C-alpha positions in Angstrom: -32.2 5.9 4.0 -30.4 3.4 2.4 -26.9 3.6 1.3 -26.4 2.9 -2.2 -23.7 0.5 -3.6 -21.0 2.8 -4.3 -21.0 4.5 -1.2 -20.4 1.0 0.1 -18.1 -0.1 -1.8 -16.2 3.1 -0.9 -16.8 2.3 2.7 -14.9 -1.2 1.9 -12.2 -0.6 -1.1 -12.0 3.3 -1.1 -11.3 4.0 2.4 -9.3 2.2 3.5 -7.0 2.3 0.4 -6.8 5.3 1.0 -5.8 5.1 4.7 -3.4 2.2 3.7 -1.3 4.5 1.4 -1.4 6.9 4.1 -0.3 4.7 6.6 2.5 3.4 3.8 3.7 7.5 3.4 3.8 8.2 7.0 5.8 5.2 8.4 8.2 6.5 5.1 8.7 9.3 5.9 9.0 8.7 9.6 11.8 5.9 9.6 13.7 7.5 6.5 17.9 7.2 6.6 18.2 10.9 8.3 15.9 9.9 11.1 17.4 8.7 14.6 15.5 5.7 15.1 17.8 2.4 15.2 18.9 0.8 11.7 17.3 -2.5 12.7 13.8 -0.6 13.1 14.7 1.2 10.0 15.4 -2.2 7.5 11.7 -3.8 9.0 10.0 -0.7 8.6 10.7 0.5 5.3 9.2 -3.1 3.6 6.6 -2.3 5.7 5.9 0.9 4.7 6.4 -0.3 0.8 3.9 -2.5 1.0 1.3 -0.9 2.7 1.7 2.2 0.2 1.5 -0.2 -3.1 -1.3 -2.5 -1.7 -3.2 0.7 -0.7 -2.5 1.8 -4.2 -3.3 -1.7 -5.2 -6.9 -1.8 -3.0 -7.9 1.8 -4.9 -7.3 1.1 -8.4 -9.8 -2.2 -7.7 -12.2 0.3 -6.9 -12.0 2.8 -9.5 -12.2 0.6 -11.8 -14.6 -1.9 -10.1 -12.9 -4.5 -10.0 -12.4 -7.9 -7.8 -8.7 -8.3 -6.6 -9.3 -12.3 -7.8 -9.2 -10.5 -11.4 -6.1 -8.6 -11.1 -3.7 -11.1 -11.1 -1.0 -10.2 -13.6 -1.8 -6.1 -11.5 -1.0 -8.0 -8.6 1.7 -9.7 -9.0 3.7 -7.0 -11.4 3.2 -4.4 -7.9 5.1 -7.2 -5.6 7.3 -7.5 -8.0 8.0 -3.8 -7.5 7.9 -3.7 -3.8 10.6 -6.9 -3.9 13.3 -4.5 -5.8 12.2 -1.4 -4.1 13.1 -3.4 -0.8 16.4 -5.2 -2.6 18.2 -2.0 -3.5 17.2 -0.1 -0.7 18.8 -3.2 1.4 22.2 -3.5 -1.0 
C-alpha cells in the first residue's frame, strides 16, 4: 500500500513541527528561572527554547495551510521579531 500525499506531508512537516514545539516547551520548563541550573546555561537555553517553539509553530502552520515555507516570508519575519523581543526582554 502506497502512502498518501497527506501522510507524507505530515511525516515531513507535521510531526517534526510537533516535536520542535514539544522540545521548546520542555527546555523552557527544565531551564526556568527557579531551576538549579547555572545562570549562564539558562541564558543560553532560553533563546534556544524560544526558537524551537516558534519555529515548530511556523512549520506546523505551513503544514496546516499546505504552503511552502518560502511563500511565508512575512510570517517568518514576524516570528523572528517575536523571538528577538522575547529574548531581549528576558535578558534585560
